DOVOMI-382609 format. One line per 10 residues: number of its first residue (from 0); their letters; for each residue x, y, z of C-alpha. Coordinates in nm, 2 decimals, padded with zeros to 4 digits, always signed. Example, Ala and Ser with C-alpha at 12.3 -4.5 7.8 and 13.67 -1.06 7.14 Angstrom:
<atoms>
0) AS) +01.23,-00.45,+00.78; +01.37,-00.11,+00.71;
</atoms>
This chain:
<atoms>
0) MMKAIMTILQ) +16.23,+10.63,+09.52; +15.98,+10.50,+09.23; +16.12,+10.17,+09.26; +16.02,+10.18,+09.67; +15.72,+10.30,+09.58; +15.64,+10.05,+09.31; +15.80,+09.75,+09.54; +15.48,+09.88,+09.84; +15.19,+09.91,+09.56; +15.30,+09.58,+09.41;
10) YDFGDAVVLM) +15.26,+09.41,+09.81; +14.99,+09.60,+09.94; +14.65,+09.65,+09.73; +14.52,+09.86,+09.87; +14.39,+10.28,+09.78; +14.71,+10.53,+09.70; +14.81,+10.87,+09.66; +15.20,+10.99,+09.62; +15.22,+11.40,+09.62; +15.53,+11.58,+09.54;
20) NNEYIVLTRI) +15.60,+11.86,+09.80; +15.27,+11.81,+09.90; +15.02,+11.94,+09.64; +15.10,+11.78,+09.30; +14.96,+11.45,+09.23; +15.24,+11.17,+09.08; +14.99,+10.85,+09.05; +14.71,+10.79,+09.23; +14.53,+10.39,+09.28; +14.16,+10.39,+09.34;
30) NGKLILNSQS) +13.97,+10.04,+09.31; +14.33,+09.91,+09.16; +14.30,+10.16,+08.90; +14.66,+10.26,+08.88; +14.66,+10.63,+08.66; +15.02,+10.81,+08.63; +15.03,+11.13,+08.57; +15.15,+11.25,+08.24; +15.32,+11.51,+08.31; +15.56,+11.29,+08.54;
40) FGTNNDKWWN) +15.60,+11.02,+08.35; +15.63,+10.93,+07.96; +15.86,+10.72,+07.71; +16.18,+10.95,+07.73; +16.38,+11.15,+07.86; +16.17,+11.50,+07.89; +15.95,+11.29,+08.17; +16.11,+11.22,+08.55; +16.01,+10.89,+08.52; +16.02,+10.62,+08.22;
50) TKDVPFRSYE) +15.69,+10.40,+08.16; +15.89,+10.12,+08.10; +16.02,+10.11,+08.47; +15.59,+10.08,+08.64; +15.58,+09.72,+08.72; +15.23,+09.69,+08.64; +15.07,+09.53,+08.29; +14.76,+09.78,+08.39; +14.74,+10.15,+08.42; +14.61,+10.45,+08.27;
60) IKELELAG) +14.84,+10.81,+08.23; +14.69,+11.14,+08.22; +14.65,+11.46,+08.34; +14.67,+11.49,+08.69; +14.52,+11.82,+08.89; +14.69,+11.99,+09.21; +14.60,+11.84,+09.55; +14.54,+12.16,+09.72;
</atoms>
């Protein structure tokens, strides 16, 4: 799933918010600034997705609040 999302983000330069279960924010891209949720992305196996799989040079990792 994340590979598909990253591919779309590479070809569409608009703003984006990816939610899981319509409440948990996985990532955002607003005005070209990509922010990954620290609860989902990391550098080891304790996270859902590894940051090495993110095809962008510039991004920030921080804790994102619930959407609801």
